[in-house]
VOTIMAR-886294 format. One record per residue: residue number from 0; residue in one letter; x, y, z of N, C-alpha, C in turn. Coordinates in Angstrom, 1 decimal, padded with zeros to 4 digits. Each point is the difference from the previous one (the first is absolute). Example, Ala and Ser with C-alpha at 12.3 -4.5 7.8 and 13.67 -1.06 7.14 Angstrom:
// residues 2
[0; 'A'; [013.2; -005.7; 007.8]; [-000.9; 001.2; 000.0]; [000.9; 001.2; 000.0]]
[1; 'S'; [-000.4; 001.1; -000.7]; [000.9; 001.1; 000.0]; [-000.8; 001.1; 000.8]]
//
This chain:
// residues 228
[0; 'M'; [156.1; 087.7; 097.9]; [-000.2; -000.1; -001.5]; [-001.5; -000.1; -000.4]]
[1; 'D'; [-000.9; -000.8; 000.9]; [-001.2; -000.3; -000.5]; [-000.9; 001.2; 000.1]]
[2; 'Y'; [000.4; 001.0; 001.0]; [-000.9; 001.0; 000.2]; [000.4; 001.3; -001.2]]
[3; 'M'; [001.2; -000.3; -000.4]; [000.3; 000.9; -001.0]; [-000.5; -000.4; -001.3]]
[4; 'W'; [000.0; -001.1; -000.3]; [-000.8; -000.7; -001.3]; [-001.4; 000.1; -000.2]]
[5; 'I'; [-000.6; 000.0; 001.0]; [-001.4; 000.3; 000.4]; [-000.4; 001.3; -000.3]]
[6; 'T'; [000.7; 000.9; 000.6]; [000.0; 001.5; -000.3]; [000.2; 000.2; -001.4]]
[7; 'I'; [000.9; -000.3; -000.5]; [000.5; 000.3; -001.6]; [-001.3; -000.5; -000.9]]
[8; 'K'; [-000.1; -001.5; 000.4]; [-001.3; -000.4; -000.7]; [-001.1; 000.7; 000.0]]
[9; 'L'; [-000.6; 000.5; 001.2]; [-001.1; 000.6; 000.3]; [-000.1; 001.2; -000.6]]
[10; 'A'; [001.2; 001.0; 000.0]; [000.2; 001.3; -000.5]; [-000.4; -000.3; -001.6]]
[11; 'T'; [000.7; -000.8; -000.7]; [000.1; -000.2; -001.2]; [-001.3; -000.7; -000.7]]
[12; 'A'; [-000.8; -000.7; 000.9]; [-001.6; -000.5; -000.2]; [-000.8; 001.4; 000.1]]
[13; 'F'; [000.2; 000.8; 000.9]; [-000.8; 001.1; 000.1]; [000.1; 000.9; -000.9]]
[14; 'I'; [001.3; 000.3; -000.6]; [000.2; 000.8; -001.1]; [-000.6; -000.6; -001.6]]
[15; 'G'; [000.2; -001.3; 000.0]; [-000.4; -000.6; -001.1]; [-001.5; 000.1; -000.3]]
[16; 'L'; [-000.5; -000.4; 001.5]; [-001.6; -000.1; 000.1]; [-000.5; 001.7; -000.5]]
[17; 'W'; [000.7; 001.0; 000.5]; [-000.5; 001.3; -000.4]; [-000.1; 000.3; -001.5]]
[18; 'I'; [001.3; -000.5; -000.4]; [000.1; 000.5; -001.6]; [-001.2; -000.8; -000.8]]
[19; 'M'; [000.0; -001.6; 000.6]; [-001.4; -000.6; -000.7]; [-001.1; 000.8; 000.2]]
[20; 'A'; [-000.6; 000.3; 001.0]; [-001.1; 001.2; 000.3]; [-000.1; 000.8; -001.0]]
[21; 'R'; [001.0; 000.8; -000.1]; [000.1; 001.1; -000.7]; [-000.5; -000.2; -001.5]]
[22; 'L'; [001.1; -001.2; -000.6]; [000.1; -000.4; -001.4]; [-001.5; -000.5; -000.1]]
[23; 'L'; [-000.9; -000.9; 000.8]; [-001.1; -000.6; -000.3]; [-001.2; 000.8; 000.1]]
[24; 'G'; [000.3; 001.5; 000.4]; [-001.4; 000.6; 000.3]; [-000.4; 000.0; 001.3]]
[25; 'K'; [-000.7; 001.1; 000.3]; [-000.7; -000.1; 001.3]; [-001.2; -000.5; 000.0]]
[26; 'K'; [-000.2; -000.6; 001.0]; [-001.4; -000.6; 000.2]; [-000.5; -000.1; 001.5]]
[27; 'E'; [-001.2; 000.3; 000.4]; [-000.5; -000.2; 001.3]; [-000.5; -001.3; -000.1]]
[28; 'I'; [000.2; -000.6; 001.4]; [-000.6; -001.4; 000.4]; [-001.3; -000.3; -000.7]]
[29; 'S'; [-001.1; 000.8; 000.2]; [-001.1; -000.3; -000.8]; [000.0; -000.1; -001.5]]
[30; 'Q'; [001.1; 000.5; -000.6]; [000.1; -000.1; -001.5]; [000.9; -001.2; -000.3]]
[31; 'L'; [000.4; -000.8; 000.8]; [000.8; -001.3; -000.3]; [-000.9; -001.1; -000.6]]
[32; 'T'; [000.4; -000.4; -001.1]; [-000.6; -001.2; -000.5]; [000.6; -001.1; 000.6]]
[33; 'P'; [-000.7; -001.2; 000.0]; [000.3; -001.3; 000.6]; [001.5; -000.4; -000.5]]
[34; 'F'; [000.3; 000.2; -001.3]; [001.4; -000.3; -000.3]; [001.1; 001.0; 000.7]]
[35; 'D'; [-000.5; 001.4; 000.2]; [000.9; 000.8; 000.9]; [000.3; -000.4; 001.4]]
[36; 'F'; [-001.2; -000.4; 000.3]; [000.1; -000.3; 001.5]; [000.9; -001.4; 000.4]]
[37; 'I'; [-000.3; -001.0; -000.7]; [000.8; -001.0; -000.2]; [001.5; 000.2; -000.3]]
[38; 'S'; [000.3; 000.8; -000.8]; [001.3; 000.4; -000.4]; [000.7; 000.7; 001.1]]
[39; 'S'; [-000.9; 000.7; 000.9]; [000.8; 000.8; 001.1]; [000.3; -001.1; 001.0]]
[40; 'L'; [-000.9; -000.9; 000.2]; [000.2; -001.0; 001.2]; [001.4; -000.7; -000.7]]
[41; 'M'; [000.2; -000.6; -001.0]; [000.9; -000.7; -000.7]; [001.5; 000.6; 000.2]]
[42; 'L'; [000.0; 001.4; -000.2]; [001.2; 000.8; 000.0]; [000.0; 000.1; 001.4]]
[43; 'S'; [-000.6; 000.2; 000.8]; [000.5; 000.3; 001.6]; [000.4; -001.4; 000.3]]
[44; 'E'; [-000.5; -001.2; -000.4]; [000.5; -001.4; 000.3]; [001.4; -000.1; -000.4]]
[45; 'L'; [000.1; 000.4; -001.3]; [001.4; 000.0; -000.7]; [001.3; 000.8; 000.9]]
[46; 'V'; [-000.7; 001.1; 000.0]; [001.1; 000.9; 000.9]; [000.3; -000.4; 001.4]]
[47; 'G'; [-001.1; -000.4; 000.6]; [000.1; -000.4; 001.8]; [001.0; -001.4; -000.1]]
[48; 'N'; [-000.3; -000.8; -000.9]; [000.8; -001.2; 000.1]; [001.6; 000.2; -000.4]]
[49; 'T'; [000.2; 001.3; -001.2]; [001.2; -000.1; -000.2]; [000.7; 000.8; 001.1]]
[50; 'I'; [-000.6; 001.0; 000.6]; [000.9; 000.6; 001.0]; [000.5; -000.8; 001.2]]
[51; 'Y'; [-000.9; -000.8; 000.5]; [000.6; -001.0; 001.0]; [000.6; -001.2; -000.2]]
[52; 'D'; [000.0; -000.2; -001.5]; [000.6; -001.3; -000.4]; [001.7; 000.1; 000.1]]
[53; 'R'; [000.5; -000.8; 000.6]; [001.9; 000.4; 000.2]; [000.4; -000.2; -001.5]]
[54; 'E'; [-000.5; -001.1; -000.6]; [000.6; -000.5; -001.3]; [-000.4; 001.0; -001.1]]
[55; 'A'; [-001.0; 000.8; 000.0]; [-000.6; 001.0; -001.1]; [001.1; 001.4; 000.1]]
[56; 'S'; [000.6; 000.2; -000.9]; [000.9; 000.9; -000.3]; [-000.7; 001.4; -000.3]]
[57; 'L'; [000.8; 001.1; 000.1]; [-000.5; 001.3; -000.2]; [-000.4; -000.1; -001.7]]
[58; 'P'; [001.1; -000.5; -000.9]; [-000.6; -000.1; -001.4]; [-001.1; -000.8; -000.3]]
[59; 'M'; [-000.2; -000.9; 001.0]; [-001.2; -000.8; -000.3]; [-001.4; 000.6; 000.3]]
[60; 'L'; [000.1; 001.0; 001.1]; [-001.1; 000.9; 000.3]; [-000.1; 001.1; -001.3]]
[61; 'L'; [000.9; 000.4; -000.3]; [-000.1; 001.1; -001.2]; [-000.6; -000.8; -001.1]]
[62; 'Y'; [000.6; -000.9; -000.4]; [-000.3; -000.8; -001.3]; [-001.9; -000.2; 000.3]]
[63; 'A'; [-000.3; -000.6; 001.2]; [-001.2; -000.5; 000.2]; [-001.1; 001.4; -000.1]]
[64; 'L'; [000.6; 001.1; 000.5]; [-001.1; 001.2; -000.2]; [000.4; 000.3; -001.3]]
[65; 'A'; [001.0; 000.1; -000.7]; [000.1; 000.4; -001.3]; [-001.2; -000.7; -001.2]]
[66; 'L'; [000.3; -001.6; 000.2]; [-001.0; -000.7; -000.6]; [-001.4; 000.3; 000.1]]
[67; 'W'; [-000.3; -000.1; 001.4]; [-001.5; 000.5; 000.1]; [-000.6; 001.2; -000.6]]
[68; 'M'; [000.9; 001.0; 000.4]; [-000.2; 001.5; -000.9]; [-000.2; -000.4; -001.5]]
[69; 'F'; [000.9; -000.6; -000.7]; [000.0; -000.5; -001.5]; [-001.4; -000.6; -000.1]]
[70; 'L'; [-000.3; -001.2; 000.6]; [-001.1; -000.7; -000.2]; [-001.3; 001.0; 000.0]]
[71; 'S'; [000.1; 000.7; 001.3]; [-001.3; 001.1; 000.3]; [-000.2; 000.8; -001.2]]
[72; 'L'; [001.0; 000.7; -000.5]; [000.1; 001.0; -001.1]; [-000.5; -000.7; -001.4]]
[73; 'A'; [000.6; -000.8; 000.0]; [-000.1; -000.9; -001.4]; [-001.5; -000.3; 000.0]]
[74; 'L'; [-000.8; -000.5; 000.8]; [-001.2; -000.3; 000.2]; [-000.8; 001.1; -000.2]]
[75; 'E'; [000.2; 001.3; 000.9]; [-001.1; 000.9; -000.6]; [000.4; 000.7; -001.2]]
[76; 'K'; [001.1; -000.2; -000.7]; [000.3; 000.5; -001.3]; [-000.7; -000.8; -001.1]]
[77; 'A'; [-000.1; -001.6; 000.4]; [-000.7; -000.7; -001.0]; [-001.4; 000.4; 000.0]]
[78; 'V'; [-000.4; 000.3; 001.0]; [-001.5; 000.4; 000.3]; [-000.3; 001.2; -000.9]]
[79; 'Q'; [001.0; 000.8; 000.1]; [-000.3; 001.5; -000.7]; [-000.1; -000.3; -001.7]]
[80; 'L'; [001.3; -001.0; -000.1]; [-000.1; -000.2; -001.6]; [-001.0; -001.0; -000.5]]
[81; 'L'; [-000.6; -001.1; 001.1]; [-001.0; -000.8; -000.6]; [-000.9; 000.1; 001.2]]
[82; 'P'; [-001.2; 001.0; -000.2]; [-001.1; 000.1; 000.8]; [-001.0; -001.0; 000.4]]
[83; 'W'; [000.1; -001.0; -001.1]; [-000.9; -001.3; 000.3]; [000.6; -000.9; 001.3]]
[84; 'L'; [001.4; 000.4; 000.4]; [000.5; -000.6; 001.0]; [-000.7; 000.4; 001.3]]
[85; 'S'; [-000.6; 001.2; 000.3]; [-000.2; 000.7; 001.0]; [-001.2; -001.0; 000.6]]
[86; 'V'; [-001.0; -000.4; -000.5]; [-001.1; -000.9; 000.3]; [000.4; -001.1; 000.8]]
[87; 'P'; [000.9; -001.0; -000.9]; [000.4; -001.2; 000.6]; [000.8; 000.3; 001.2]]
[88; 'L'; [000.9; 001.0; 000.2]; [001.0; 000.2; 001.0]; [-000.7; 000.7; 001.3]]
[89; 'S'; [-000.8; 001.2; -000.6]; [-000.7; 000.7; 001.4]; [-001.3; -000.1; 000.1]]
[90; 'G'; [-000.6; -000.7; -000.8]; [-001.6; -000.2; 000.1]; [-000.7; 001.0; -000.7]]
[91; 'R'; [-001.1; 000.2; 000.3]; [-001.0; 000.9; -000.8]; [-001.1; 000.6; 001.1]]
[92; 'P'; [-000.4; 000.8; 000.0]; [-001.3; 000.3; 000.9]; [-001.0; -000.4; -000.5]]
[93; 'D'; [-001.1; -000.3; 001.0]; [-001.1; -001.1; -000.3]; [-001.3; 000.8; 000.9]]
[94; 'I'; [-001.0; 000.2; -001.0]; [-001.1; 000.5; 000.7]; [-000.7; -001.0; 000.8]]
[95; 'I'; [-000.5; 000.2; 001.3]; [-000.5; -001.1; 000.7]; [-001.4; 000.4; 000.5]]
[96; 'I'; [-000.5; 001.3; -000.5]; [-001.3; 000.3; 000.4]; [-000.4; 001.0; -001.1]]
[97; 'R'; [-001.3; -000.3; -000.7]; [-000.6; 000.9; -001.0]; [-001.3; 000.4; 000.4]]
[98; 'N'; [-000.2; 001.3; 000.2]; [-001.3; 000.6; 000.1]; [-000.6; -000.9; 001.2]]
[99; 'G'; [000.6; -000.4; 001.1]; [-000.5; -000.5; 001.3]; [000.1; -001.4; -000.2]]
[100; 'V'; [000.3; -000.7; -000.9]; [000.0; -001.5; -000.4]; [001.4; -000.5; 000.2]]
[101; 'I'; [000.1; -000.9; 001.0]; [001.4; -000.6; 000.3]; [000.3; -001.1; -001.3]]
[102; 'D'; [001.4; 000.3; -000.7]; [000.3; -001.1; -000.9]; [000.4; -001.0; 000.5]]
[103; 'V'; [-000.4; -001.0; 000.0]; [000.5; -001.5; 001.1]; [001.2; -000.5; -000.8]]
[104; 'R'; [-000.1; 000.0; -001.3]; [001.2; -000.5; -000.7]; [001.5; 000.7; 000.3]]
[105; 'A'; [-000.3; 001.5; -000.2]; [001.2; 000.5; 000.5]; [000.3; 000.0; 001.3]]
[106; 'M'; [-001.0; -000.1; 001.1]; [000.5; -000.1; 001.5]; [000.8; -001.2; 000.1]]
[107; 'K'; [-000.5; -001.1; -000.8]; [000.6; -001.5; -000.1]; [001.5; 000.2; -000.4]]
[108; 'R'; [000.1; 000.8; -001.2]; [001.4; 000.1; -000.8]; [001.0; 000.7; 001.0]]
[109; 'N'; [-000.7; 001.0; 000.9]; [000.9; 000.5; 000.8]; [000.2; -000.4; 001.2]]
[110; 'K'; [-000.8; -001.1; 000.6]; [000.2; -000.6; 001.2]; [-000.6; 000.8; 001.1]]
[111; 'L'; [-001.0; 000.8; 000.0]; [-000.7; 001.0; 000.8]; [-001.2; -000.8; 000.4]]
[112; 'D'; [-000.3; 000.7; 001.4]; [-001.2; -000.6; 000.5]; [-000.7; 001.6; 000.4]]
[113; 'M'; [-001.2; 000.2; 000.3]; [-000.7; 001.0; 000.2]; [000.2; 000.7; 001.2]]
[114; 'H'; [000.5; -000.7; 001.1]; [000.5; 000.6; 001.1]; [001.2; 000.8; -000.1]]
[115; 'Q'; [000.8; -000.3; -001.1]; [001.4; 000.9; -000.4]; [-000.6; 000.8; -000.7]]
[116; 'V'; [-000.9; -000.2; -001.2]; [-000.4; 001.3; -000.6]; [-000.8; 001.1; 000.6]]
[117; 'G'; [-000.7; -000.6; 001.1]; [-000.9; 000.8; 001.0]; [001.1; 001.1; 000.7]]
[118; 'M'; [000.9; -000.6; 000.5]; [001.1; 000.9; 000.5]; [000.6; 001.0; -000.6]]
[119; 'M'; [000.3; -000.4; -001.4]; [000.7; 000.9; -000.8]; [-000.9; 001.3; -000.6]]
[120; 'L'; [-001.5; -000.6; 000.0]; [-001.0; 001.0; -000.3]; [-000.1; 001.0; 001.3]]
[121; 'R'; [000.2; -000.6; 001.1]; [-000.5; 000.9; 001.1]; [001.1; 001.1; 000.2]]
[122; 'E'; [001.2; -000.5; -000.7]; [001.2; 001.1; 000.3]; [-000.2; 001.1; -001.1]]
[123; 'Q'; [-000.7; -000.3; -000.9]; [-000.6; 001.3; -000.5]; [-001.3; 000.4; -000.1]]
[124; 'S'; [-000.3; -000.4; 001.2]; [-001.2; 000.9; 000.5]; [-001.5; -000.6; -000.9]]
[125; 'V'; [000.2; -001.3; -000.2]; [-001.1; -000.5; -000.9]; [-000.4; -001.2; 001.2]]
[126; 'F'; [-001.3; 000.0; 000.2]; [-000.3; -001.1; 001.1]; [-001.2; -000.7; -000.9]]
[127; 'S'; [-000.2; -000.1; -001.1]; [-001.0; -000.9; -000.7]; [000.3; -000.4; -001.3]]
[128; 'V'; [-000.1; -001.2; -000.6]; [000.5; -000.1; -001.2]; [-001.0; 000.6; -001.2]]
[129; 'T'; [-001.2; 000.4; 000.7]; [-001.2; 000.6; -001.0]; [000.5; 001.5; -000.2]]
[130; 'E'; [001.1; 000.4; 000.7]; [000.5; 001.3; -000.3]; [000.9; 000.2; -001.2]]
[131; 'V'; [000.4; -001.0; -000.3]; [001.4; -000.2; -001.1]; [-000.4; -000.3; -001.2]]
[132; 'A'; [000.4; 001.2; -000.9]; [-000.1; -000.3; -001.3]; [001.0; -001.0; -000.5]]
[133; 'Y'; [001.3; 000.3; 000.0]; [001.2; -000.8; -000.3]; [000.8; -000.2; 001.1]]
[134; 'A'; [000.6; -001.4; 000.2]; [000.9; 000.0; 001.2]; [001.2; -000.7; -001.0]]
[135; 'I'; [001.2; 000.5; -000.1]; [001.1; -000.7; -000.4]; [001.1; -000.5; 000.7]]
[136; 'F'; [000.4; -001.1; 000.0]; [001.0; -000.8; 000.8]; [001.2; 000.3; -000.8]]
[137; 'E'; [001.1; 000.9; 000.5]; [001.2; 000.4; -000.5]; [001.2; -000.9; 000.2]]
[138; 'T'; [000.7; 000.0; -000.9]; [001.1; -001.0; 000.1]; [000.9; 000.0; 001.1]]
[139; 'N'; [-000.2; 001.2; 000.7]; [000.9; 000.1; 001.4]; [-000.9; -000.5; 001.2]]
[140; 'G'; [-001.2; -000.2; -000.2]; [-000.7; -000.6; 001.1]; [-001.1; 001.0; 000.4]]
[141; 'N'; [000.1; 001.1; -000.4]; [-000.9; 001.1; 000.4]; [-001.4; -000.2; -001.0]]
[142; 'L'; [-001.0; 000.7; 000.7]; [-001.3; 000.1; -000.6]; [-000.3; 001.4; -000.6]]
[143; 'S'; [-000.4; 000.2; -001.1]; [-000.5; 001.3; -000.2]; [-001.4; -000.1; -000.4]]
[144; 'V'; [-000.6; 001.1; 000.5]; [-001.7; 000.0; -000.2]; [-000.6; 001.3; -000.6]]
[145; 'M'; [-000.9; -000.4; -000.6]; [-000.9; 001.3; -000.8]; [-001.3; -000.3; 000.6]]
[146; 'K'; [-000.6; 000.8; 000.7]; [-001.1; 000.0; 000.7]; [-001.3; 000.3; -001.1]]
[147; 'M'; [-000.9; -000.6; 000.2]; [-001.5; 000.0; -000.6]; [-000.2; 001.7; -000.4]]
[148; 'P'; [-000.3; 000.6; -000.9]; [-000.4; 001.3; -000.3]; [-001.1; 000.3; 001.0]]
[149; 'G'; [000.2; 001.1; 000.7]; [-000.9; 000.7; 000.7]; [000.3; -000.6; 001.5]]
[150; 'I'; [000.9; -000.7; 000.1]; [000.3; -000.6; 001.6]; [000.6; 001.2; 000.7]]
[151; 'D'; [000.6; 000.8; -000.6]; [000.7; 001.4; 000.9]; [-000.6; 001.1; -000.6]]
[152; 'N'; [-000.2; 000.3; -001.0]; [-000.4; 001.1; -000.5]; [-001.4; 000.1; -000.6]]
[153; 'P'; [-001.0; 001.0; 000.1]; [-000.2; 000.7; 001.0]; [-000.3; -000.5; 001.4]]
[154; 'T'; [000.6; 000.7; 001.0]; [-000.7; -000.4; 001.2]; [-001.3; 000.0; 000.4]]
[155; 'R'; [-000.6; -000.6; 000.9]; [-001.2; -000.1; 000.5]; [-000.3; 001.4; 000.5]]
[156; 'E'; [000.9; 000.9; 000.6]; [-000.3; 001.2; 000.7]; [-000.3; 000.9; -001.2]]
[157; 'E'; [001.0; -000.2; -001.0]; [-000.2; 000.8; -001.1]; [-001.2; -000.2; -000.7]]
[158; 'M'; [-000.7; -001.0; 000.0]; [-001.2; -000.3; -000.8]; [-001.4; 000.1; 000.9]]
[159; 'G'; [000.4; 000.6; 001.7]; [-000.9; 000.2; 000.6]; [-000.9; -001.3; 000.7]]
[160; 'V'; [000.8; -001.1; -000.2]; [-000.4; -001.4; 000.5]; [000.5; -000.4; 001.2]]
[161; 'P'; [-000.8; -000.3; 000.8]; [000.4; -000.4; 001.6]; [001.3; -001.1; -000.4]]
[162; 'A'; [000.8; 000.4; 001.1]; [001.3; -000.9; -000.1]; [-000.2; -001.4; 000.4]]
[163; 'K'; [000.4; -000.8; -000.8]; [-000.1; -001.7; 000.4]; [001.1; -000.2; 001.1]]
[164; 'P'; [-000.8; -000.7; 001.1]; [000.9; -000.4; 001.1]; [001.4; -000.9; -000.6]]
[165; 'A'; [001.1; 000.0; 000.6]; [001.2; -000.8; -000.3]; [-000.5; -001.4; 000.4]]
[166; 'D'; [000.5; -001.1; -001.0]; [-000.5; -001.1; 000.4]; [001.2; -001.0; -000.9]]
[167; 'L'; [000.1; -000.9; 000.9]; [001.1; -001.2; -000.5]; [-000.9; -001.2; -000.6]]
[168; 'A'; [001.0; -000.5; -001.1]; [-000.6; -000.9; -000.8]; [000.8; -001.4; 000.5]]
[169; 'F'; [-000.7; -001.0; 000.6]; [000.7; -001.2; 000.5]; [000.0; -001.0; -001.0]]
[170; 'I'; [001.0; -000.5; -000.3]; [000.0; -001.5; -000.7]; [-000.4; -001.1; 000.9]]
[171; 'V'; [-001.1; -000.4; -000.7]; [-000.9; -000.9; 000.6]; [000.0; -001.3; -000.6]]
[172; 'M'; [000.4; -000.3; -001.5]; [000.0; -001.3; -000.6]; [001.4; 000.3; -001.1]]
[173; 'D'; [000.9; -000.8; 000.0]; [001.4; -000.1; -000.8]; [000.0; -001.2; -000.5]]
[174; 'Q'; [000.1; -000.1; -001.3]; [000.0; -001.2; -001.1]; [-000.9; -001.3; 000.5]]
[175; 'G'; [-001.4; 000.4; 000.5]; [-001.1; -001.0; 000.3]; [000.1; -000.3; 001.3]]
[176; 'Y'; [000.9; 000.7; 000.8]; [000.3; -000.5; 001.6]; [-000.9; 001.2; 000.8]]
[177; 'I'; [-000.7; -000.2; 001.0]; [-000.7; 000.9; 000.8]; [001.3; 000.3; 001.1]]
[178; 'Q'; [000.0; 001.3; 000.3]; [001.1; 000.4; 001.1]; [-000.6; 000.1; 001.1]]
[179; 'Q'; [-000.1; -001.2; 000.8]; [-000.6; 000.0; 001.2]; [000.4; 001.2; 001.0]]
[180; 'D'; [001.1; 000.1; 000.0]; [000.9; 001.0; 001.0]; [-000.7; 001.4; -000.3]]
[181; 'T'; [-000.3; 000.5; -001.2]; [-000.3; 001.2; -000.5]; [-001.9; 000.1; 000.3]]
[182; 'L'; [-000.4; -001.0; 000.0]; [-001.3; 000.0; 000.5]; [-000.4; 000.3; 001.4]]
[183; 'R'; [000.9; -001.0; 000.9]; [-000.2; 000.5; 001.3]; [000.6; 001.3; 000.4]]
[184; 'E'; [001.1; 000.7; -000.8]; [000.3; 001.2; 000.2]; [-001.5; 000.8; -000.5]]
[185; 'I'; [-000.6; 000.2; -000.8]; [-000.9; 000.6; -000.2]; [-001.4; -000.3; 000.7]]
[186; 'G'; [000.0; -001.0; 000.8]; [-001.1; -000.3; 000.8]; [-001.0; -000.9; -000.9]]
[187; 'R'; [000.2; -000.8; -000.8]; [-000.9; -000.7; -001.1]; [000.5; -001.4; 000.4]]
[188; 'D'; [-000.8; -000.7; -000.9]; [000.3; -001.5; -000.3]; [-000.3; -000.3; -001.2]]
[189; 'Q'; [000.5; -001.4; -000.3]; [-000.1; -000.5; -001.3]; [-001.6; -000.2; -000.4]]
[190; 'A'; [-000.9; -000.1; 000.8]; [-001.5; -000.1; -000.7]; [-000.2; 001.2; -000.4]]
[191; 'W'; [000.3; 001.1; 000.7]; [000.0; 001.4; -000.5]; [000.3; 000.3; -001.5]]
[192; 'L'; [001.4; -000.4; -000.4]; [000.7; 000.1; -001.0]; [-001.0; -000.9; -001.1]]
[193; 'L'; [-000.2; -001.3; 000.2]; [-000.4; -000.6; -001.0]; [-001.6; 000.6; -000.4]]
[194; 'A'; [-000.7; 000.3; 001.1]; [-001.2; 000.9; -000.5]; [000.1; 001.2; -000.9]]
[195; 'L'; [001.2; 000.8; 000.3]; [000.3; 001.2; -001.0]; [000.4; -000.8; -001.3]]
[196; 'L'; [000.7; -000.9; 000.0]; [000.3; -000.6; -001.4]; [-001.0; -000.4; -000.7]]
[197; 'K'; [-000.8; -000.6; 000.7]; [-001.4; -000.9; -000.6]; [-000.7; 001.4; -000.8]]
[198; 'E'; [-000.2; 001.2; 001.1]; [-000.7; 001.3; -000.8]; [000.4; 000.2; -001.3]]
[199; 'Q'; [001.5; -000.1; -000.2]; [000.6; 000.1; -001.4]; [000.0; -001.2; -001.0]]
[200; 'G'; [-000.7; -000.9; 000.4]; [-000.2; -001.3; -000.9]; [001.1; -000.7; 000.1]]
[201; 'I'; [001.1; -000.1; 001.1]; [000.8; -001.0; 000.0]; [-000.5; -000.9; 001.2]]
[202; 'I'; [000.0; -001.2; -000.5]; [-000.3; -001.0; 000.9]; [001.3; -000.6; 000.7]]
[203; 'S'; [001.1; -000.1; -000.6]; [001.4; -000.8; 000.7]; [000.9; 000.9; 000.3]]
[204; 'P'; [000.6; 000.1; 001.1]; [001.2; 000.8; 000.2]; [001.0; -000.5; -001.2]]
[205; 'R'; [000.2; -001.0; -000.5]; [001.1; -000.3; -001.0]; [-000.1; 000.8; -001.1]]
[206; 'D'; [-001.1; 000.4; -000.3]; [-000.6; 000.9; -001.2]; [000.9; 001.3; 000.0]]
[207; 'V'; [000.3; 000.3; 001.4]; [000.5; 001.4; 000.0]; [001.4; 000.1; 000.2]]
[208; 'W'; [000.9; 000.8; -000.8]; [001.3; 000.1; 000.1]; [000.5; 001.0; 001.1]]
[209; 'Y'; [-000.7; 001.0; 000.1]; [000.3; 000.9; 000.9]; [-001.2; 001.0; 000.4]]
[210; 'A'; [000.1; 000.3; 001.2]; [-001.5; 000.6; 000.7]; [000.5; 001.3; 001.1]]
[211; 'E'; [-000.5; 001.1; -000.2]; [000.4; 000.8; 001.4]; [-001.5; 000.7; 000.3]]
[212; 'W'; [000.1; 000.3; 001.3]; [-001.1; 000.7; 000.6]; [000.2; 001.1; 000.7]]
[213; 'S'; [-000.7; 001.3; 000.0]; [000.0; 001.1; 000.7]; [-001.3; 000.3; 000.8]]
[214; 'E'; [-000.2; 000.8; 000.9]; [-001.1; 000.4; 000.2]; [-001.0; 001.2; -000.6]]
[215; 'A'; [000.8; 000.6; -000.8]; [-000.6; 000.7; -000.9]; [-000.5; -000.3; -001.2]]
[216; 'D'; [001.0; -001.1; -000.8]; [-000.4; -000.3; -001.3]; [-000.5; -001.5; 000.1]]
[217; 'G'; [000.0; -000.5; 001.1]; [-000.5; -001.6; 000.0]; [001.1; -000.9; -000.5]]
[218; 'L'; [-000.3; -001.1; -000.9]; [000.8; -001.1; -000.6]; [000.2; 000.5; -001.1]]
[219; 'H'; [001.2; -000.4; -000.6]; [000.3; 000.1; -001.3]; [000.8; -001.2; -000.2]]
[220; 'A'; [-000.5; -000.9; -000.7]; [000.6; -001.2; -000.5]; [000.2; -000.3; -001.5]]
[221; 'Q'; [001.3; -000.7; -000.2]; [000.2; -000.4; -001.3]; [000.2; -001.4; -000.3]]
[222; 'R'; [-000.8; -000.5; -001.0]; [000.0; -001.6; -000.4]; [000.9; -000.4; -000.6]]
[223; 'R'; [000.1; -001.1; 000.1]; [001.3; -000.8; -000.8]; [-000.5; 000.1; -001.3]]
[224; 'K'; [001.0; 000.0; -000.9]; [-000.2; -000.2; -001.3]; [000.3; -001.8; -000.3]]
[225; 'P'; [-000.3; -000.5; -001.1]; [000.4; -001.3; -000.5]; [001.6; -000.1; -000.1]]
[226; 'G'; [000.5; -000.8; 000.7]; [001.4; -000.2; -000.1]; [001.0; 000.7; 001.2]]
[227; 'E'; [-000.6; 000.7; 000.7]; [000.6; 000.9; 000.9]; [-000.1; -001.2; 001.6]]
//
């Protein structure tokens, strides 16, 4: 009997989840909002516990699926009818880089650090913040990037200019802290970095929020602003 009930419950849950997915619309994993993700986890936990709980009857499973579907549909309908609910429920996109300058407050609001942002930029073939006109952190956790004008077009070949060698930008400072591991990776030391900062009129590393270095472009440092 246990196997039969598990089979019936599992088949019922499978059909119920399929119906819910059809009613709630198609979304890729990358398009899920934090609420969608948590909702999926809660639903899987609910179904899993109900299937293997001997005291949970089939009507209880159907009721749980129907109630969750009703609440999900009601929430989506409420957002459609009351658009102002969208921001508190799903969040809103946030600009974290403007014209190559990192918005520190936006970074803190979204609990991001430059290593995370650097990874997301590299995924879009952007290897330096100086190439970024705008970077927008989306509600689903993705980063949308608009490059600076002239970064892609026209090409150096089209202008008859010798090609610039490919070069990586390394994060050498993050929120005022010197990245010693990165310095060792590029064969430099702290004294070398402090000398470059001094050339730009920066005396203390604590005055720097972010700095990156590349062989071709040298050091790019962003100073801290009051309150950052």
